[in-house]
N, C-alpha and C positions, 0 to 999 in steps of 0.2 A: 515679385513685382519688378524690383529694379533689375535683375537678371533678365528679365524678359523684355524690359525696355532696350537693351543694351543687345538683345538678339537682332531685332531687324527691324526695317519698317515694312510694311506690307506693301505688296507692287501696286495696290490702289494709291497709297499717298506717293511713294517714287514717281508713278506715271503723272499723276495729277499736277505735282510740283512744277513740273519743266513746261507745264501746256497752261494752264490757267489764266495764269497774270501777264498774259502777253496784252501790249498796249494795242487798242483795238485798230484794226486795221480798215481799209475801205468796206463799209457795211454793203450786204447783198442786194439792199433795193435802199431806195431813198426814205431816209426817215429821218425827224428832228431829234432823234434818239439813238445815235450809233452805240452807244455803251450797252445801252439796254437790250438791244437788240444783236449783240454779239455772241454766237452761239459759245458754247464752254465744252470744252474737250475735257471728260474726266479719264481718259485713256481707254477704258474700256467702252465707254460709250459716250455718246455727243447728246445734249441739249441744246436744243434749238435758238433758247435765248436766256435771258439772267431774271427772267421773271417766275418767282416762286408764288403758288397758291400755298398759303399756309392752311395749317390745321385748323379746324374750326367744328365743334362739335354741332350736328344737326338736327340729331333725334332721331332721323333717318338710319343711324348705323343699328341699333337697337334692338329692330326687330327684323327677322329674315325676310319678311313678306314686304318690307319697304326696301329692298335691295334693287327694285328696277327702278324705281323712283331715285333712288340714290346715285344709281348709274346715268339718269337724265341728267341730274344736277351736275356731276363732273363734266359729263358728255358738253354740256351746253359750255364749260368753261374752256374744257379743250377745244372745242370748234372755233372757241373766239382768241385761240392764239396763246394761252398760258404754256410755259416750256416743261415746268415742274411742277407737280400737284403732292400734296400732303392730306391725308383721309383726318377724320375726327380721331379721337384716341380710342385703342382697342386694347381692352386688358388682355395680359398675356395668361392670366388664372380668376378664379373667384374672388379672389381676396383682393384683386386690384379693381374691381369692379368701380367707376364713380358711383353707380346707383343699381341696386338690385336688377338683376336680368340684363345686365349692359352688352354691348356689341362684343362678339366671339369671334375668333379665329385661333381655336383651341384646338379643332378636330379636323380630321379630311374631309367631313360632311359640310363643313363650313365654307370649302373653296369654291364650291359651285355659287355659293352667292357673290363672293369677292371677284371670282373671274367675271360677272357681268359688269361690274365696275372698271377692271382693267381693260378689257376689250373695249369698253365704249371710249375710253380714254385714248388707248393706241391708235383706234381709227383717225386719230386726227393730230398724229404725230406728239403727243405730247407724253410725257413719263409720269410714272405717279409712285408715292411711298406710302405704306402702311405703316402711320404712328401708332407705336406700342407705349401705352400708359398705363402704369400701375399706379393709382389713385395714393397708396399707402394710407395715411391717417386723415387724409381728406375725403375719403369714402364714405357715403352715407348709407350704410349697413353696418350690421353687428360684427361682419368678419375681417372688419378692417387692422391692418398690422403695419408696423413702424419698425426703424430701429431701437427705438425707446420708447417706454409706454408712457408718451407724453402728448396729452389732447392737444388737439388743434381748438382754436377759437373760433374757426366756422365749421364746425361737423360735431353732430351731438355724441359722438360714440368716442371710447379711449380706447387706444389701440391697444393690441397685444404685441410685446416686444418678440420680433423676430429669432428664432432660435437658430444655431449655424446649419440646421438639416433643413431649414424653414429658406433660409438664405440660397443654398446650394440648388432647393428644387426651382425656386423663383426665378434664378440663373438659366436654367434648364427651362423652364417655361419660355422667357424672353427668347431664348433660341429656337426654340420648337415653334413658336408662333410665326418668327423672322423665318423660318424654313417652309412653314406652310404658305407664307405670303409668299416667296419665290414660286411655288407651286401654282399659287392663284394668279399670277401672271403680273405681279407688282414688281417693279423695276429698284427696289430697294425698301429700307425701312427708316424710319424715324425714331430714334430713341428718345421718351419724354425724361429730359433730365434738368427740369428747371420749374419755375412756378410753384416749388413747393411741395411737389410730388415725390412720391418714396425714393428714386434715386437723388433727387435734392436733399431728403431728409438724411439719407446716409452723409452725404458731402458737408452739412452744417454742424458745426459744434452744437449748434442752439436745438436741436433735435437728435442728435444722436449723441447719446452719452454713453456707448458702449466702452466696455475695457478689453475687448478681445482684437481679433486681428480684420475686425471691420469698425473699430471705434479708436478715438484718440487723437492721433497723429494724422494730418492732411493724407499721407500717403495711406493710411488705412481707411479714413473714412471715403477716400476715393475707391478703394479696391473692387467694391459692388459694383460701381459703373464701369470700371475697365473689365472685370470679369465678366460683366455680360457683353460688353462690345467685343471681346474675345472669343466668348461663346459663340455669339453670332457668326462672327467672321469666320470660324472655323464650320460652322452649319451650312454657310452659305457660299462659302468660297470667294475669291477674290474679285469677281466680277458682277458685283450686287454693290449698289449704293448703301451706305449704312451715313444717316445724317444722326447727327449729336444735337438735342436743343441745351444749351447750355445757359445757366443762369448768370449772367454779364453784369447784373447788378440786382442785390435780392431785397433792399428796401425794408429789411427787416433787423430789429436790433439782434447784434451779436452774429450777423451775417457776416458773409465772407467779403475780403478784400480783394482788390485788383489783381494782386501778386497771387493769390491762392488760384484765382480764375484763369491767369494765365497759366501757372503752372499744369492744374487740371487740363488746359486746353492741350498743351503739350503732350502729355502722357496720351490723352484719348487719340491725338495724330498719330503716336507710336503704337497706339493698340488696333489701328487698322479703320479708324473713323474716316468715310471718303469728303464730308462735308460738317462745319459745324455752324449751327442755327443760334440766331440769337433768341434768351429768353430774358424777359424783363420782370422784376417785381416777383413776389410770392402772392398768391390769392390774401393772403392776410395782411397784406401790408397795407399802409395807411396813406401811402402815395398813389395819386392817380397815375395809372399808366397807359391807358387805351380810351379814355372818355374825351370827347370833342374839345375840351378846354386843355387838353395836353396840346403842346405847340408839336406842328408836325418835324418828325425825324428827331425829336429831342434826344433820343439816346443813342444815336448812331457813333457816338465819340466813344461810347465803352464797345462797340463793334470793332471800330480801328482799333482800338489797342491789342484785341485778338487777332486780326489780321495780321497786322505788324509781328506777332510773336510765332504763327505758325505758318505751315508752307502748303496746306489746302485750301479749299474756297472756304470765304465764310459768308454768312448770309445777314444781311441786315434787316430790322424787323421794327414794328410798332409804329403807328401812327404815319405812315405812308399811303397817301390815297392818291397821287395824282403821278403822271409820266415827268413832270420837270422836276419834281423831288426825287423820284427813282435816278431819273439820268445824272443828278448833281452826285449823290452818293457814289455812284460809280465811276463819274469821271473825276472824282478827286481821291477815288483810291481809298475811300472809307469802308469800302465793303466788296464782295465779287459777285454778290448776287443781291437779289431784293425781293422781300416775301413782303406780301399783301394777303390777307384773308376774308374779312368785312368786305373790301372795295368789290371783291368778284361776286358777292352777294349783290351789290349795288349795283353791278353791271358785269354780266357774263362776258362781253365783248371789249371789256377794259384794254387788253393788249391790243387787241386787232386796230381800235380807234387809235391808239397811239401808234401803232406802227405806219398809220396812213395820213398821221399828222394832222388827226380829228380829236383832240383832246377836249375842244371844245362842247363834243356831243358825249362824253362821259359822264354818266351818272354817277355823282360823286358819294362816296361815302362819308357822310356827317360826324360818324361815331358816338349816335346816340344810343347805339345798343337795345332800343325799345323790343325791336322784333327779333334779335338776333339772341344776345346774351341774356336778356330778361327773359326771354322764353324759354332759351335751355334751361335756366335755374327753377322755371315752373314746371320742368318736365312736360313743355310743348315742344311741336317742330319748330325749328330757327324759321326765320324768314327776312325781311329787310323793310325797313319803314319806307324807303323811299324806290323800293322793286319789291311789289307782292309776289312776283312770280317766282321770286328766288325759293328753291326747296319744293316748288309745286309746279314744276314744269311739264309734269304728266297730267297735273288736272287743270291747267288753264290753257287756252289754246288760242294764241291771236290770229285767226285765219280771217281772210278775205271774208266779207260781207255777201251774201247771195244776193242782196239787193241793196246798191247804195242808196240810202237816205239822204235829207235834210236834216241835220241834227243841231238845236241851239244848245248851247252851253250857258246859262246865265249865272256869274260869278267866276272871277279869276285867281282864288285861293287854290291851295295844294288838290284839292277835291276837284274843283271844277278844270283844272289845266290837265289833270292826269286824265277825266273822263274826256275831255277833248282830243287829246293825244292818242289815248286808245282808239277810241272810234275813228278817228282820222287814220290810224295806221291800217285798220281795217277797210278803207274805200271809203268811208262817208264823206260826205261833203259837211264841214262844220263850222258852226261861226259861234266863238266865244266872246259873249259881253261881258265887260266889266265897269261897275259903275265909276270907278277912280281912274287916277291917271296911270296907275301901275298895277300890274300883275304881283300877287304873291301873298293877298288875304294876311292872315293872321301870321304867316311866315315872316311878313316884314317886320313884327313886333320882333318875333324871337331873332332875328338875325343881328340885332343891335344889343342883344344880350354880351356882355365879355365874356368871351370863351366860347360863344358860338358863331365865330366868323364862317366857319365852315357853311353855314345855313345860305349864304351868298350863292354858295356853289349850284344848291338844288334851284335856285331860282334861276340862276346862269343855264343850267341844264333846259328848264321848261322852255325858256324861250328861245334856244337854239332849237331845239325838237319843234316846237308849235312851228316856226318858221321852215325848218325842212320838210315838214307834213304838210305843209300849205294850209293850215289852220287860221280862217280870217278873224283874227283877233280886232275886237272894236272896244278901244278903251273910253272913258269918259262917256260913257253910254248906258246910262238907265232904262230899264226896258219895262213895258207894261205888257198885261196879258193880251190887249188889243193889238198891240205892237207884234207879238209873237204869232198871234192868230193869220193877221193880216200878211206875215211873211211865210206862210204855209210851212211851217215845218212839220216833219214826221213826227219827231220826239224833241222834247225839250226836257234839259237835266238842269233839274234846279239847285245851283249851288252856293245860294248867295249868304251862306255861313252865319255867322253870329254877331251880336254885338254886346257888350259888357252889360251886366246887369245893375241895375241902378240901387242904390241905398236910400233908405227910406227911413231917415230919421230928421230930426230938427237940424236945420244948419246946410243940409245937403247942397243949396244953391250958391253958397259964399263963392268965392273965386279961387280960395286954396283947395276946393276940393276937386280933385280930377280923376278922371278914370285911366287905368293902366295904357287903353288906346292914346288916350292925348299924350301921355309920358313919352311911349315909346316911340312915337311917330314923331316927336319934337315939336308939336303944336303948341303944348305947354311945357314948364320946367317946374321941377321941384326945388323948395327951400333948401337952408341946412338942419333942419330938424323936420323929420317925416316920420308918418304913421303908414304903414302898408296894412290895410285890412285885405284878411285872406291868406291863409299858407297853403294854398294847393301849389302846383308848378308855375302858375303864373304868379303869384304871390313871392314866390322865392327867387324867379327870373327878375322880379321887379327890383326885389332886393339888391340884390346881385348888381344890377345894373346902378342903384343910387349910391351904394358904398364904394363903387368905383369913380364915383363923380361924374359920369357919362353924359355928356352931350350928345344929340343925334346931330350927324353932319348935314348939313343943307343939300350935299352930293349924294345922301345914301340909299337914294333910289336910281342913280344912273346907273346902266347898265355896266361901266367899266369900275365905276367904286368898287374897293376891299378895302376894308378897316385893318389897322395894323393889330395882329394878333400879339399875343405875349410873348416876348422872347422865350427860348430854352432856359437862359440863364436867372431870367427873374423868376420863372417858376420853378427852377430849382431851390430859389433863394425861400421861395413862398411856402415848400413842402419840407424843406429840410433835408434836400438832395446835396452829396458832395458834387460837383459839376467837374471835379480833376478827371481826366479820364483814364490816370493813374492812381484812383482813390486809395485813400489807406486808412479812412474810417471803415468801422465794421459795417457791413451792408449799404455801404454808401451813405450813411445817415449823419447829418449835421443839426444842429439846431436850427428850427426855421427862423424865418425874419416875415413877420405878416405886416402888411402894411396897413395901417389902421385907417379907418374911414374918415374922409374929414366932414361926413354926415354924421348926427346921431339920427338912427332911424329904428322904429320899433315895428317890429313883424306879430302880427297879431292874429288870432284865430277864436270862434265863438265857442268850439269842441275841447273839452278837457284833455290834457295827456300831450305828449311830445310832440312838437312840430316837427311837420314832414313826412307823415306816417303814410301818406300818399303816393309819394317819391318812389321814381322806379329803384329797383333793387342794387342795380350794378353802379348807377349815377346818383342817385339819391343822396348816399352818404359823401360825396364830393360836394354836392350844394350845402348841405348842412354843414360841414366842416367849415366850408369859405364865408358863410356868413358868420359863424363861431369866431374865427379868424381875425374877422373884420369888427367886433364889437357890436353885433347888432344885438338888443334888447328882445327877448322873444316872452309874448305873454300868451296863454292859452286861458280858456274859460271866461273869455271876456265878452259882455255886452256893450254893443255900442249904443249909448244914449243920445248923444247930441253933438255938436259942431258949434263952436263959436269963435270969434278973434281970437281967445286965450288959448286954443287947443282944441283936443278931442276928448269928452268926458266918456269914460269907461265904467262899467261895472264890473269887478273881480271878485267871486266869493261873497257877492252881495253890499260890498263896498265900493261906492263911487271915487272917482280919482282922476284928475284930470293931467292928461299929457299935454305939456305945451310943446304942441309942434305947430309948424306954419305950413305944413301942407299934409294933406290926406289922399292918399291914393287909394281907389277902392278896386280891388281885386276879388270880389263876392261872388263871382259866378258868371256865365252869359245865357244869352237867351236868343233862340233861334229866331232868323231873318225868313220867313217863309209863305210872305204872303202871295206869291205867284202860285202856289200849289191851288189846284181849283178844289171847291168844296163838295162836299157829299151832293149829286143830284146832277152836277154842271157837267157837260159833256165837251168838253173842246176838240177841237178838230185833231191836234197833236196828242200823242202818250205822253205824261209828264211823270218824271220822278225826281224825288227828293234824296240827297246823300249830303254825307258830312255833317255841318253843324246845323244845316238848314232841316234835317231830318231829324236829327237828337241833338240837341246843345248839351248835354250832362255828360261829364268825363270824356268831353271831346278833345283828341289830341291827331297829330297828324298823321300818325300810323292809321288810324280808322277811315280818315278824313281819305287818304291816299288809297287804300284797300278799296271804300266804297265807290270810288273814281274809278279805279280800274276794271271792277267788276261790271258797274254800268255800260262802261265803255265794251266790254266784250259782251253786254245784254241785247244793246240797242241795233 
């Protein structure tokens, strides 16, 4: 390996090093983000801007008959202005599948499907890379392999240790897939070397216990990655992009230190890599990296260290979702390109809107994971909570209505706003009625939860889009059936939502008993000792609100108001991350410093078992960890008996006990508000439709509400 490193740098590395770090000149067009829209010359090819649409598995990659849908998905983002795209992970062989029968580019017959994707992207001047991902011990199938036979915490299968013959065959498989990718029209490949997948498993001493030439020293552990890059470069030639996704902070015990990451990055540059992309955290790490509570661009400091160490472009990633953040990263020299994945699910036109100075019209990714990553882990097709069109471009068509109608939407929550906006985009005359003085509905409660500051962006987006599409918004306007009939609407969409379910025990009328709506709206405040009844999603949100000692600002509903999010340094202290850009602690982990709640909070549920079972897979563990850190007392199997001035009487295991609390917050469910819907036998002039909470209150969430609003907007 050392001999190879002394031989040469590839033409790619030589050419790029002189070109990509130029200070941006006068932009080709007027834009508030000149660094973001400066082209990047790689020597043999030119990227039209510094925006990368990062890899994300959609579920469409796994079946050949879905490649038409996949092509439409990528084309929408290419049309929207993205400079460089990366596909979801495609395994180089059967052993590398994430799930059985995963997506392939292993045979010449696969080329025709992938060519549909590349042709669609190239029509709009974008470039696209095929990500080659070998799952290693993360695979959910019995064929899993790894550098050493060490089982992962997140996979049910113990891997087989790879033999030298198996290693060499896998290297050849990577090169073969890259060669096929070139024939399919891809502009390059991305080698997935981070997040705890196979290559990362070889790089790490925690998962690589080999004693041969692929184990032991860092040089030996890196040999697998370097051999793969060399083999790919030899197979595809110099004029082909090779991006390598490198783990820059692993957040696992016995993980790499930054000096090791820097060394590997330099070796990769010498081996012929064109771009280095940022990977953060392993999938088994207990540090949040992509959920909404992670502050924006928290990890870019680690990217900056790698950028300063190499002479090829380096890409920043993780929790970057708006143009001002991306522009600052580039303008301050922390990276050469900026990658986003989920933000392009939320808005396929993100780049074009930024280019035109219309960032206020961007449908911002809120990092909720509910319709993207949670779907992926359930083997469902990915989509987006705030944009149900994502990954369904061939199935939904927002086409002009044949005959414009008068449409009333009653209720200004996210379901109603989505319905109103979609109908207006189709050419209908839409009036949106909201009984309260603000739009947002239940989202207004969610947005005040610490860590959910991004939810303000969704409400901002709806305000801007409703105005752009000339929806007639009438606030402080309760409506009746008679009123709607007199206004002669053709369709009425009832999106009146829900109200908190009342508790029916002695003492519920006491002033210390409040609903979650009263608490989160700021109408009432909690004391120092609080019992939260109900441990569903709302119960956990309320608990996090309470332990942070949060108050609701009187300006919370102002169009311009934005709360201060947690700083990156405070986040690092809470989760035990070494914030030094040149960290020397293994895995960048240190002892966390948990801020204790100044309130004593009890979180209770009626059912037996652990609290939080209903929370979403990719975010639920974060919420559960946060309340444990704050010292919240969790009680399951509780019967609520009565409330008095002394506190809350409950029974657990047949034994009554008193919780001496001064506030009881009720989060035991919701009831539909749907009085406007016609009864059987009635024949109103308009066609009535119920959506969201008004249709069904059980297990209501914003994902269902927005999707139903979108679909009814297409139907009317």
